[in-house]
C-alpha positions in Angstrom: 6.7 0.0 32.9 6.1 3.6 33.9 7.8 6.2 31.8 8.5 3.6 29.1 9.4 4.8 25.6 7.4 3.4 22.7 8.3 3.5 19.0 6.1 2.7 16.1 6.9 2.7 12.3 4.1 2.7 9.8 3.6 3.1 6.0 0.6 4.7 4.4 -0.4 6.2 1.1 -1.4 9.7 0.2 -5.1 9.9 -0.7 -6.1 11.9 -3.8 -6.3 14.7 -4.4 -2.8 15.2 -3.2 -1.7 18.9 -3.4 2.1 18.2 -3.3 4.3 20.4 -1.2 1.4 22.3 0.4 -0.2 19.1 1.7 3.1 17.8 3.0 3.9 21.1 4.7 0.4 21.2 6.3 0.9 17.6 7.7 4.4 18.5 9.1 3.2 21.7 10.7 0.2 20.0 12.3 2.5 17.2 13.5 5.0 19.6 14.9 2.4 21.5 16.9 0.9 18.3 18.4 4.2 16.5 18.9 5.8 19.4 20.7 2.9 19.5 23.2 2.9 15.7 23.7 6.6 14.8 23.9 6.5 13.0 20.6 9.5 12.8 18.3 10.1 11.2 15.0 10.8 11.5 11.3 8.6 11.3 8.2 9.9 10.0 4.9 7.7 10.9 1.9 8.3 9.6 -1.7 5.9 9.7 -4.6 2.7 9.4 -2.5 4.0 7.0 0.1 4.6 7.9 3.7 6.9 6.0 6.1 7.0 7.5 9.6 8.7 6.7 12.8 7.0 7.9 16.0 8.5 7.9 19.5 6.9 8.8 22.8 4.6 7.3 25.5 2.8 4.2 24.6 -0.7 5.6 25.0 0.2 8.8 23.2 1.7 7.0 20.2 -1.2 4.5 19.9 -3.8 7.3 20.0 -1.8 9.4 17.5 -1.5 6.4 15.2 -5.3 5.9 15.3 -5.7 9.7 14.6 -3.3 9.4 11.6 -5.1 6.3 10.3 -8.4 8.3 10.4 -6.9 11.3 8.6 -8.4 11.7 5.1 -5.1 12.7 3.6 -3.8 9.2 3.7 -5.1 5.6 3.5 -4.1 2.0 4.1 -2.0 2.7 7.1 0.0 -0.4 8.0 2.2 -0.8 11.1 5.6 -2.1 10.1 7.1 -2.3 13.5 6.3 -1.3 17.1 7.7 -1.9 20.6 9.4 -0.5 23.6 12.8 1.1 23.0 15.5 2.2 25.5 16.0 5.7 24.0 14.8 8.0 21.3 16.5 7.6 17.9 15.2 11.0 16.6 15.5 13.2 19.7 16.1 16.5 17.9 12.9 16.7 15.9 9.3 16.9 17.0 8.7 16.0 13.3 11.6 15.8 10.9 10.6 15.4 7.3 12.4 14.3 4.2 10.6 14.5 0.8 12.5 11.9 -1.2 10.2 12.1 -4.3 12.9 13.5 -6.6 15.8 11.5 -5.1 17.3 8.4 -6.6 15.8 5.3 -5.0 19.3 4.2 -4.0 19.7 7.4 -1.9 16.4 6.9 -0.1 17.0 5.5 3.4 13.8 3.4 3.2 14.1 0.4 0.9 12.2 0.5 -2.4 10.3 -2.6 -1.3 8.8 -0.7 1.6 8.1 2.5 -0.4 6.4 0.6 -3.3 2.7 1.0 -3.6 0.5 -2.1 -3.2 1.2 -5.4 -1.6 2.2 -6.1 2.0 5.9 -5.3 1.5 8.7 -6.7 3.6 8.8 -7.0 7.3 10.7 -4.0 8.9 14.1 -5.0 10.2 16.7 -3.6 12.6 19.0 -3.0 9.6 16.3 -0.8 8.0 16.1 1.2 11.3 19.9 1.6 11.4 20.0 2.9 7.9 17.2 5.4 8.6 19.0 6.5 11.8 22.3 7.0 9.9 20.5 9.0 7.2 18.8 11.1 9.9 22.2 11.7 11.6 23.8 12.8 8.4 21.0 15.2 7.3 19.3 16.4 10.5 20.8 19.8 10.7 19.4 21.1 7.4 17.2 18.4 6.1 17.0 17.8 2.3 14.3 20.3 1.8 14.9 23.9 3.2 11.2 24.4 3.8 11.3 21.8 6.6 14.2 23.4 8.5 11.9 25.2 10.9 10.5 21.9 12.0 13.6 21.0 13.9 13.2 20.9 17.7 15.2 23.8 19.1 14.9 23.0 22.8 
């Protein structure tokens, strides 16, 4: 289907040595630059060394980007949790929104603890998880939880 919109959700782990906020900021800035040129939107949730990211865009672009992310030495063990065609973007305002949830209570994290936990396969991604993430994004998209990521919002 020409012009179809593809979404992919993955989990991966930060590879040591992790430099904290600087490493996360570098990843988000690089993603913002690439995504704004390639019509990719999405959101990245980071917590205690675990990434969960939603990517949205053209199928070929998202698959190539996922391969590039999997090869990035800053993370390891990338696992696709869900992928497929979607009727519309769920995160249209951000070329790369980012929430660092490391210092947030697990109950306040929009991604379930079972998904964010290191090791094991974890649960299958569900529509309910997607809806919780979308609701969280909708409530926090204007300012984000971390002021350093405000400039990453799509302004167009």
